[in-house]
TIMIRO-195814 format. One line per field, with one value per atom (N, C-alpha, C, O): residue number from 1; residue in three letters; atom name; x, y negated, z. Coordinates in Angstrom, 1 decimal, padded with zeros to 4 digits. Atoms other than C-alpha are relative to their C-alpha. Layout:
! residues N
resi	c(NUM	...)
resn	c(ALA	...)
name	c(CA	...)
xx	c(X	...)
yy	c(Y	...)
zz	c(Z	...)
***
This chain:
! residues 108
resi	c(1	1	1	1	2	2	2	2	3	3	3	3	4	4	4	4	5	5	5	5	6	6	6	6	7	7	7	7	8	8	8	8	9	9	9	9	10	10	10	10	11	11	11	11	12	12	12	12	13	13	13	13	14	14	14	14	15	15	15	15	16	16	16	16	17	17	17	17	18	18	18	18	19	19	19	19	20	20	20	20	21	21	21	21	22	22	22	22	23	23	23	23	24	24	24	24	25	25	25	25	26	26	26	26	27	27	27	27	28	28	28	28	29	29	29	29	30	30	30	30	31	31	31	31	32	32	32	32	33	33	33	33	34	34	34	34	35	35	35	35	36	36	36	36	37	37	37	37	38	38	38	38	39	39	39	39	40	40	40	40	41	41	41	41	42	42	42	42	43	43	43	43	44	44	44	44	45	45	45	45	46	46	46	46	47	47	47	47	48	48	48	48	49	49	49	49	50	50	50	50	51	51	51	51	52	52	52	52	53	53	53	53	54	54	54	54	55	55	55	55	56	56	56	56	57	57	57	57	58	58	58	58	59	59	59	59	60	60	60	60	61	61	61	61	62	62	62	62	63	63	63	63	64	64	64	64	65	65	65	65	66	66	66	66	67	67	67	67	68	68	68	68	69	69	69	69	70	70	70	70	71	71	71	71	72	72	72	72	73	73	73	73	74	74	74	74	75	75	75	75	76	76	76	76	77	77	77	77	78	78	78	78	79	79	79	79	80	80	80	80	81	81	81	81	82	82	82	82	83	83	83	83	84	84	84	84	85	85	85	85	86	86	86	86	87	87	87	87	88	88	88	88	89	89	89	89	90	90	90	90	91	91	91	91	92	92	92	92	93	93	93	93	94	94	94	94	95	95	95	95	96	96	96	96	97	97	97	97	98	98	98	98	99	99	99	99	100	100	100	100	101	101	101	101	102	102	102	102	103	103	103	103	104	104	104	104	105	105	105	105	106	106	106	106	107	107	107	107	108	108	108	108)
resn	c(MET	MET	MET	MET	LYS	LYS	LYS	LYS	THR	THR	THR	THR	LYS	LYS	LYS	LYS	THR	THR	THR	THR	ALA	ALA	ALA	ALA	SER	SER	SER	SER	LYS	LYS	LYS	LYS	LYS	LYS	LYS	LYS	GLY	GLY	GLY	GLY	LEU	LEU	LEU	LEU	TYR	TYR	TYR	TYR	ILE	ILE	ILE	ILE	GLY	GLY	GLY	GLY	ALA	ALA	ALA	ALA	GLY	GLY	GLY	GLY	THR	THR	THR	THR	GLY	GLY	GLY	GLY	LEU	LEU	LEU	LEU	VAL	VAL	VAL	VAL	LEU	LEU	LEU	LEU	PHE	PHE	PHE	PHE	ALA	ALA	ALA	ALA	ILE	ILE	ILE	ILE	ILE	ILE	ILE	ILE	GLY	GLY	GLY	GLY	LEU	LEU	LEU	LEU	LEU	LEU	LEU	LEU	HIS	HIS	HIS	HIS	GLY	GLY	GLY	GLY	SER	SER	SER	SER	PHE	PHE	PHE	PHE	ILE	ILE	ILE	ILE	GLY	GLY	GLY	GLY	GLY	GLY	GLY	GLY	VAL	VAL	VAL	VAL	ILE	ILE	ILE	ILE	GLY	GLY	GLY	GLY	LEU	LEU	LEU	LEU	ASN	ASN	ASN	ASN	ILE	ILE	ILE	ILE	ALA	ALA	ALA	ALA	GLY	GLY	GLY	GLY	SER	SER	SER	SER	LEU	LEU	LEU	LEU	PHE	PHE	PHE	PHE	GLY	GLY	GLY	GLY	LEU	LEU	LEU	LEU	PRO	PRO	PRO	PRO	VAL	VAL	VAL	VAL	GLU	GLU	GLU	GLU	PRO	PRO	PRO	PRO	THR	THR	THR	THR	VAL	VAL	VAL	VAL	ILE	ILE	ILE	ILE	SER	SER	SER	SER	ARG	ARG	ARG	ARG	LEU	LEU	LEU	LEU	ILE	ILE	ILE	ILE	ILE	ILE	ILE	ILE	GLY	GLY	GLY	GLY	ALA	ALA	ALA	ALA	LEU	LEU	LEU	LEU	MET	MET	MET	MET	VAL	VAL	VAL	VAL	LEU	LEU	LEU	LEU	GLY	GLY	GLY	GLY	ILE	ILE	ILE	ILE	MET	MET	MET	MET	VAL	VAL	VAL	VAL	ALA	ALA	ALA	ALA	GLY	GLY	GLY	GLY	LEU	LEU	LEU	LEU	VAL	VAL	VAL	VAL	PHE	PHE	PHE	PHE	VAL	VAL	VAL	VAL	VAL	VAL	VAL	VAL	GLY	GLY	GLY	GLY	ALA	ALA	ALA	ALA	SER	SER	SER	SER	LEU	LEU	LEU	LEU	THR	THR	THR	THR	GLY	GLY	GLY	GLY	TRP	TRP	TRP	TRP	VAL	VAL	VAL	VAL	ILE	ILE	ILE	ILE	GLY	GLY	GLY	GLY	TYR	TYR	TYR	TYR	ALA	ALA	ALA	ALA	ILE	ILE	ILE	ILE	ASP	ASP	ASP	ASP	SER	SER	SER	SER	SER	SER	SER	SER	ARG	ARG	ARG	ARG	GLU	GLU	GLU	GLU	ALA	ALA	ALA	ALA	LYS	LYS	LYS	LYS	VAL	VAL	VAL	VAL	THR	THR	THR	THR	GLY	GLY	GLY	GLY	ILE	ILE	ILE	ILE	SER	SER	SER	SER	ALA	ALA	ALA	ALA	GLU	GLU	GLU	GLU	GLY	GLY	GLY	GLY	ARG	ARG	ARG	ARG	SER	SER	SER	SER	LYS	LYS	LYS	LYS)
name	c(N	CA	C	O	N	CA	C	O	N	CA	C	O	N	CA	C	O	N	CA	C	O	N	CA	C	O	N	CA	C	O	N	CA	C	O	N	CA	C	O	N	CA	C	O	N	CA	C	O	N	CA	C	O	N	CA	C	O	N	CA	C	O	N	CA	C	O	N	CA	C	O	N	CA	C	O	N	CA	C	O	N	CA	C	O	N	CA	C	O	N	CA	C	O	N	CA	C	O	N	CA	C	O	N	CA	C	O	N	CA	C	O	N	CA	C	O	N	CA	C	O	N	CA	C	O	N	CA	C	O	N	CA	C	O	N	CA	C	O	N	CA	C	O	N	CA	C	O	N	CA	C	O	N	CA	C	O	N	CA	C	O	N	CA	C	O	N	CA	C	O	N	CA	C	O	N	CA	C	O	N	CA	C	O	N	CA	C	O	N	CA	C	O	N	CA	C	O	N	CA	C	O	N	CA	C	O	N	CA	C	O	N	CA	C	O	N	CA	C	O	N	CA	C	O	N	CA	C	O	N	CA	C	O	N	CA	C	O	N	CA	C	O	N	CA	C	O	N	CA	C	O	N	CA	C	O	N	CA	C	O	N	CA	C	O	N	CA	C	O	N	CA	C	O	N	CA	C	O	N	CA	C	O	N	CA	C	O	N	CA	C	O	N	CA	C	O	N	CA	C	O	N	CA	C	O	N	CA	C	O	N	CA	C	O	N	CA	C	O	N	CA	C	O	N	CA	C	O	N	CA	C	O	N	CA	C	O	N	CA	C	O	N	CA	C	O	N	CA	C	O	N	CA	C	O	N	CA	C	O	N	CA	C	O	N	CA	C	O	N	CA	C	O	N	CA	C	O	N	CA	C	O	N	CA	C	O	N	CA	C	O	N	CA	C	O	N	CA	C	O	N	CA	C	O	N	CA	C	O	N	CA	C	O	N	CA	C	O	N	CA	C	O	N	CA	C	O	N	CA	C	O	N	CA	C	O	N	CA	C	O	N	CA	C	O	N	CA	C	O	N	CA	C	O	N	CA	C	O	N	CA	C	O	N	CA	C	O	N	CA	C	O	N	CA	C	O	N	CA	C	O	N	CA	C	O)
xx	c(-001.2	-007.8	-000.3	-001.4	000.7	-007.6	000.2	001.0	000.3	-008.6	000.6	000.7	000.0	-007.5	001.5	001.9	-001.3	-004.2	000.7	000.8	-001.2	-001.8	-000.3	000.4	000.1	-003.7	-000.2	000.0	-000.4	-003.9	001.1	001.5	-001.8	-000.1	000.2	000.6	-000.9	000.8	-000.8	-000.4	001.0	-002.2	001.1	002.1	-000.9	-000.2	001.8	002.5	-001.5	003.4	000.3	001.3	000.2	002.2	000.1	000.8	000.4	000.9	001.9	002.3	-000.8	004.5	001.4	002.2	-001.4	006.8	-000.6	000.2	000.2	004.7	000.2	000.5	-000.6	005.4	001.3	001.5	-001.0	008.6	000.8	001.8	-000.4	008.8	-000.5	000.0	000.9	006.7	001.3	001.9	-001.0	009.4	001.5	002.3	-000.8	012.1	000.2	001.0	000.2	010.7	-000.8	-000.7	001.7	007.1	000.1	-000.3	-000.3	008.0	000.5	-000.1	-000.7	010.1	-000.1	000.1	000.2	009.0	-001.5	-001.7	001.6	005.2	000.4	-000.1	000.3	006.1	001.0	000.9	-000.1	007.9	-000.7	-000.7	000.8	005.5	-001.3	-001.7	001.1	002.9	000.6	000.1	-001.0	005.2	-000.1	-000.7	000.4	005.4	-001.5	-001.9	001.2	001.9	-000.6	-001.5	000.5	001.3	000.3	-000.3	-001.2	004.3	-001.5	-002.3	001.0	001.7	-000.8	-000.8	001.1	-001.3	000.2	-000.7	-000.1	-000.1	000.3	000.2	-000.4	001.6	-001.1	-001.1	001.2	-001.8	-001.2	-002.1	001.3	-003.7	000.4	000.0	-000.9	-001.1	000.9	001.3	-001.2	001.3	001.5	001.8	-001.3	004.9	000.9	000.6	-000.2	007.0	-000.6	-001.5	001.3	005.0	000.9	001.8	-000.5	005.4	-000.4	-001.4	000.3	006.2	-001.2	-000.9	001.2	002.4	-000.3	000.2	000.2	000.7	-000.8	-000.7	000.8	-001.8	000.3	-000.4	-000.4	000.5	000.8	001.1	-001.1	002.7	-001.1	-000.9	001.3	-000.9	000.2	000.8	-000.5	-001.4	000.9	000.6	-001.1	001.8	000.2	000.4	-000.5	002.4	-001.2	-001.1	001.1	-001.4	000.1	-000.2	-000.3	-000.6	001.3	001.5	-001.3	002.8	-000.7	-001.6	000.4	000.8	-001.0	-001.0	001.1	-001.7	000.5	000.1	-001.1	001.2	000.7	001.3	-000.8	002.5	-001.1	-000.7	001.2	-001.1	000.1	000.2	000.5	-001.6	001.1	000.8	-000.8	001.8	000.2	001.3	-000.3	001.4	-001.0	-000.9	001.2	-002.5	000.7	000.7	-000.4	-000.6	000.9	000.5	-001.1	002.6	-000.8	-000.6	000.3	000.6	-001.5	-001.7	001.2	-002.7	000.4	-000.2	-000.8	-000.6	000.4	-000.3	-000.7	001.6	-001.0	-000.9	000.9	-001.3	-000.8	-001.2	000.8	-003.2	000.7	000.3	-000.9	-000.3	000.4	000.5	000.3	000.0	-000.9	-000.8	001.0	-003.3	-000.2	-000.4	000.0	-003.5	001.6	001.7	-001.3	-000.1	-000.4	-000.4	000.5	-001.4	-001.7	-002.2	001.2	-004.6	000.1	-000.8	-000.2	-003.1	000.3	000.1	-000.6	-001.4	-001.1	-000.9	001.1	-004.6	-000.3	000.0	000.5	-006.0	000.5	-000.2	-000.8	-003.2	000.0	000.3	-000.2	-003.4	-001.4	-001.7	001.6	-007.2	000.1	-000.3	000.8	-007.3	000.9	000.5	-001.0	-004.4	-000.8	-000.9	000.6	-006.5	-001.2	-001.5	001.2	-010.0	000.7	000.7	-000.8	-007.9	-000.7	-001.3	000.6	-009.0	001.3	001.7	-001.2	-006.0	-000.5	-001.7	000.4	-006.3	-000.2	-000.1	000.7	-007.5	-001.6	-002.6	001.4	-010.3	000.2	001.2	-000.2	-011.1	001.0	000.9	-000.9	-008.5	-001.1	-002.3	000.7	-009.5	000.4	000.0)
yy	c(001.2	025.2	-000.8	-000.9	000.5	023.5	-001.8	-002.4	001.8	019.5	-000.5	000.3	001.0	016.4	000.5	000.1	000.0	018.1	-000.9	-001.3	001.2	015.5	-001.3	-002.3	001.3	013.0	000.2	-000.8	-000.3	014.5	000.1	-000.5	-000.2	015.3	-001.3	-001.8	001.8	011.7	-000.9	-001.7	001.0	010.4	000.6	-000.1	-000.5	012.8	-000.7	-001.1	000.4	011.7	-001.1	-001.5	001.5	008.1	-000.5	-001.4	000.1	008.4	000.1	-000.9	000.0	009.9	-001.2	-001.6	001.2	007.3	-001.1	-001.4	001.2	004.3	000.3	-000.5	-000.6	006.1	-000.8	-001.6	000.2	005.9	-001.4	-001.8	001.4	002.4	-001.0	-002.2	000.7	001.2	000.2	-000.8	-000.7	003.2	-000.9	-001.2	000.5	001.5	-001.9	-002.7	001.3	-002.0	-000.7	-001.9	000.6	-002.7	-000.2	-001.3	000.1	-002.0	-001.3	-002.0	001.4	-004.7	-001.2	-002.2	001.2	-006.9	-000.5	-001.6	-000.2	-006.6	-000.9	-002.0	000.2	-007.0	-001.6	-002.2	001.4	-010.4	-000.8	-001.9	000.8	-011.6	-000.3	-001.4	000.1	-010.8	-000.9	-002.0	000.9	-012.2	-001.6	-002.4	001.4	-015.5	-000.7	-001.7	000.4	-015.7	-000.1	-000.8	000.2	-015.1	-001.3	-001.8	001.3	-017.9	-000.9	-001.4	001.3	-020.2	-000.4	-001.5	-000.1	-019.2	-000.2	-000.9	000.5	-019.4	-001.0	-001.5	001.5	-022.7	-000.9	-002.1	000.9	-024.1	000.0	-000.7	-000.2	-022.8	-001.0	-002.1	000.9	-023.8	-000.9	-001.4	001.1	-026.0	000.7	001.7	-000.3	-025.9	-000.7	-001.8	-001.9	-024.1	000.3	-000.4	-001.2	-021.5	000.9	001.7	-000.8	-020.3	001.2	001.6	-001.9	-016.4	-000.1	-000.3	-000.6	-015.8	001.1	001.5	-000.8	-013.4	000.3	001.2	-000.1	-014.2	-000.5	-000.4	000.0	-015.3	000.9	001.3	-001.6	-012.5	000.9	001.6	-001.4	-010.3	-000.7	-000.2	000.2	-012.6	000.4	001.1	000.1	-012.6	001.4	001.9	-002.0	-008.5	000.6	001.7	-001.0	-007.7	-000.5	000.3	000.2	-010.0	000.7	000.5	-000.9	-007.7	000.7	000.1	-001.1	-004.6	-000.6	000.0	000.5	-006.4	000.3	001.1	000.4	-007.3	001.2	001.3	-000.9	-004.2	001.4	002.4	-000.6	-002.5	000.0	000.9	000.1	-004.2	-000.1	-000.4	-000.2	-003.8	001.5	001.9	-001.5	-000.1	000.7	001.7	-000.1	-000.5	-000.1	000.7	000.7	-002.6	001.1	001.6	-000.8	-000.2	001.7	002.2	-001.2	003.1	000.3	001.2	000.3	002.3	-000.4	000.0	000.1	000.8	000.8	001.0	-001.1	003.2	001.6	002.3	-000.9	005.9	000.1	001.1	000.1	004.2	-000.2	-000.1	000.2	003.2	001.5	001.8	-001.6	007.3	000.7	001.0	-000.1	008.3	-000.4	000.3	001.2	005.6	000.9	001.3	-000.6	007.2	001.7	002.3	-001.4	011.0	000.4	001.2	000.1	010.1	-000.5	-000.3	-000.1	008.9	001.1	001.6	-001.9	012.1	001.2	002.1	-001.0	014.1	-000.5	000.1	000.6	011.5	000.3	000.3	-000.4	012.4	001.5	001.8	-001.3	016.2	000.4	001.3	-000.9	016.6	-000.7	-000.1	000.6	014.1	001.2	001.4	-000.7	016.5	001.5	002.1	-001.0	019.8	-000.2	000.6	-000.1	018.2	000.1	001.1	000.1	017.2	-001.6	-002.1	001.6	013.4	-000.9	-001.1	001.2	010.8	-001.2	-001.2	001.4	007.3	-000.6	-001.8	000.9	006.3	000.7	000.3	-000.5	008.5	001.8	002.5	-001.9	012.7	000.0	-000.8	-000.8	014.4	000.6	000.7	-000.2	015.6	001.9	002.6)
zz	c(-000.3	-018.6	001.5	002.0	-000.9	-015.4	-000.2	-000.9	000.6	-015.5	001.1	002.1	-001.4	-013.0	001.2	002.3	-001.1	-012.0	000.1	001.3	000.3	-012.9	000.7	000.8	-000.7	-011.0	001.3	002.1	-001.7	-007.7	000.2	001.2	-000.1	-008.1	000.1	001.2	000.2	-009.2	001.8	002.6	-001.9	-005.6	000.6	000.8	-001.1	-003.5	-000.2	000.8	000.4	-005.1	000.4	001.0	-000.5	-004.6	001.0	001.4	-001.4	-001.5	000.7	001.1	-000.1	-000.4	000.1	001.0	000.4	-002.2	000.8	001.7	-000.8	-000.6	001.8	002.6	-001.6	002.9	000.5	001.3	000.0	002.3	-000.2	000.4	000.4	000.7	001.3	001.5	-001.8	004.3	001.0	001.5	-001.1	006.5	-000.3	000.6	-000.1	004.8	-000.2	000.2	-000.5	004.1	000.3	000.7	-000.3	004.8	001.8	002.3	-001.1	008.6	000.8	001.6	-000.4	009.5	000.0	000.8	000.4	007.4	000.4	000.8	-000.8	008.4	001.6	001.9	-001.5	012.1	000.2	001.3	000.1	011.3	-000.4	000.0	000.8	009.0	001.3	001.7	-001.2	012.0	001.0	001.1	-001.1	014.6	-000.3	000.4	000.2	012.8	000.0	000.6	-000.4	012.4	001.6	001.9	-001.1	016.0	001.1	002.1	-000.7	017.2	-000.5	000.3	000.0	015.1	000.7	001.3	-000.2	016.0	001.9	002.4	-001.5	020.2	000.2	001.3	-001.0	019.8	-000.6	-000.3	000.5	017.8	001.3	001.7	-001.8	021.4	000.7	000.8	-001.1	023.8	000.3	001.3	000.7	022.1	000.1	000.7	000.4	021.2	001.2	001.8	-000.3	022.8	000.1	000.3	-000.7	023.6	000.9	000.8	-001.6	027.1	-000.3	-000.8	-000.1	027.8	000.9	002.0	-001.0	029.4	-000.7	-001.8	000.6	029.1	-001.3	-002.1	001.3	026.6	-001.5	-002.5	001.3	024.1	-000.5	-001.7	000.7	024.2	-000.5	-001.5	000.3	024.1	-002.2	-003.1	001.2	020.7	-000.6	-001.5	001.1	019.1	-000.2	-001.3	000.5	019.6	-000.5	-001.0	000.6	018.6	-001.7	-002.5	001.1	015.3	-000.9	-002.1	000.6	014.7	000.2	-000.4	000.7	014.8	-001.2	-002.3	001.3	012.5	-001.0	-001.8	001.3	010.0	-000.4	-001.5	000.7	010.2	-000.4	-001.0	000.8	009.4	-001.3	-002.1	001.6	006.5	-000.9	-002.1	001.0	005.0	000.2	-000.2	000.0	005.6	-001.1	-001.7	001.0	003.6	-001.4	-002.3	001.4	001.0	-000.5	-001.6	000.3	000.7	-000.8	-001.9	000.1	000.8	-001.1	-001.9	001.4	-001.3	-001.2	-002.2	001.0	-003.6	-000.8	-001.7	000.3	-004.5	-000.5	-001.5	000.4	-004.3	-001.2	-001.9	001.5	-006.9	-001.2	-002.3	001.7	-009.3	-000.6	-001.8	000.3	-008.9	-001.0	-002.2	000.8	-009.6	-001.7	-002.7	002.0	-013.0	-000.5	-001.7	000.8	-013.9	-000.3	-001.4	000.5	-013.5	-001.1	-001.9	001.2	-015.2	-001.2	-002.1	001.6	-018.1	-000.7	-001.8	000.1	-018.0	-000.3	-001.1	000.4	-018.0	-001.2	-002.3	001.3	-020.4	-001.4	-002.4	001.3	-023.1	-000.1	-001.2	000.3	-022.6	-000.5	-001.3	000.5	-022.9	-001.4	-002.4	001.3	-025.8	-001.2	-002.3	001.1	-027.5	-000.1	-001.2	000.1	-026.4	-000.9	-001.8	000.8	-028.0	-001.5	-002.1	001.3	-031.3	000.1	-000.8	000.3	-030.6	000.1	001.2	-000.1	-031.3	000.3	000.6	000.2	-031.2	-001.0	-000.9	001.5	-034.7	-000.2	-000.8	000.1	-034.1	-000.3	000.1	-000.7	-034.3	-001.5	-002.4	001.2	-036.9	-000.7	-000.4	001.5	-040.3	000.2	-000.7)
***
């Protein structure tokens, strides 16, 4: 009998779900949050209002990309971990049924 197949399937399903959720939700919000953080940092370094110089644009652009990457990491890793945990629970319950172990102890 194959074991740990549900945890692998749960991991793959979770990763796919995380990628879809990131594309729908996380991409835009990650760039917004990273851009606002970049504006705050550029404003504190060069003064407000931020002038459109090359360095301030680089700071804002780099932090927008960093915000997108962090959002992708959170969505994909979080959904993958959730899928793996659900699959592991299914594998554990299947293994307990096969070996005859119940939640109260060994069956008689």
